[in-house]
C-alpha positions as CSV (number, residue, x, y, z in Angstrom):
1,X,49.7,-45.1,-58.9
2,X,46.6,-43.0,-58.2
3,X,46.5,-41.1,-54.9
4,X,43.1,-39.9,-53.5
5,X,43.1,-36.7,-51.4
6,X,40.3,-35.2,-49.4
7,X,39.6,-31.5,-50.1
8,X,37.8,-29.3,-47.6
9,X,35.8,-26.8,-49.7
10,X,34.6,-23.5,-48.3
11,X,32.4,-21.1,-50.3
12,X,33.6,-17.5,-50.1
13,X,31.4,-14.4,-50.0
14,X,32.4,-13.3,-53.4
15,X,31.2,-16.5,-55.1
16,X,34.7,-18.1,-55.2
17,X,35.6,-21.4,-53.5
18,X,38.6,-22.0,-51.2
19,X,40.0,-25.5,-50.9
20,X,42.5,-27.1,-48.5
21,X,43.8,-30.7,-48.7
22,X,43.4,-32.5,-45.5
23,X,46.4,-34.8,-46.0
24,X,48.7,-31.9,-47.1
25,X,47.6,-28.8,-45.1
26,X,50.1,-26.7,-47.0
27,X,48.1,-27.2,-50.2
28,X,45.5,-24.3,-50.1
29,X,44.1,-22.5,-53.1
30,X,40.9,-21.0,-54.5
31,X,38.9,-21.1,-57.7
32,X,36.1,-19.3,-59.5
33,X,34.0,-22.5,-59.6
34,X,34.3,-26.1,-58.5
35,X,36.0,-27.2,-61.7
36,X,38.5,-24.3,-61.4
37,X,39.1,-25.1,-57.8
38,X,39.8,-28.8,-58.5
39,X,42.2,-27.9,-61.3
40,X,44.0,-25.5,-58.9
41,X,44.0,-28.0,-56.0
42,X,45.7,-30.6,-58.3
43,X,48.4,-28.1,-59.1
44,X,48.8,-27.0,-55.4
45,X,49.1,-30.7,-54.3
46,X,51.7,-31.5,-57.0
47,X,53.8,-28.4,-56.0
48,X,53.7,-29.3,-52.3
49,X,54.7,-32.9,-53.0
50,X,57.5,-31.8,-55.3
51,X,58.8,-29.4,-52.6
52,X,58.6,-32.2,-50.0
53,X,60.4,-34.6,-52.3
54,X,63.2,-32.1,-53.0
55,X,63.5,-31.2,-49.3
56,X,63.7,-34.9,-48.4
57,X,66.4,-35.4,-50.9
58,X,68.3,-32.4,-49.8
59,X,68.2,-33.4,-46.1
60,X,69.1,-37.0,-46.8
61,X,71.7,-36.6,-49.5
62,X,75.3,-37.5,-48.5
63,X,77.4,-34.5,-47.7
64,X,80.9,-34.0,-49.1
65,X,83.4,-35.1,-46.5
66,X,86.5,-33.0,-46.4
67,X,89.6,-34.1,-44.8
68,X,90.3,-32.4,-41.5
69,X,93.9,-31.9,-40.3
70,X,94.4,-31.0,-36.7
71,X,97.6,-29.8,-35.4
72,X,98.3,-31.2,-32.0
73,X,101.3,-30.0,-29.9
74,X,102.8,-32.8,-27.9
75,X,103.5,-31.7,-24.4
76,X,106.9,-32.6,-23.2
77,X,106.6,-34.8,-20.1
78,X,109.4,-34.2,-17.6
79,X,110.4,-37.6,-16.4
80,X,112.9,-36.4,-13.8
81,X,111.9,-37.2,-10.2
82,X,110.1,-34.5,-8.4
83,X,111.7,-33.3,-5.2
84,X,109.4,-32.2,-2.5
85,X,110.4,-30.4,0.7
86,X,109.0,-31.9,3.8
87,X,109.1,-29.8,7.0
88,X,108.7,-31.6,10.3
């Protein structure tokens, strides 16, 4: 499947070009000329997509469930009738 991305290109003062992918803002790079910039942008986009894929897998992978044992002390309930003093 071929994906098409929009690249915002900014010429820099030193003659280089800076590019940023509009769909993936993290993909930013620069190149000496337009051909170099497009080669570098392809690499930057691939790296960003690879990172996002790995991060998605890490966050959505099943975690190891470990058995948990809780010690619960049973409180002894005193069932003897309670005596109350009533003063009149």
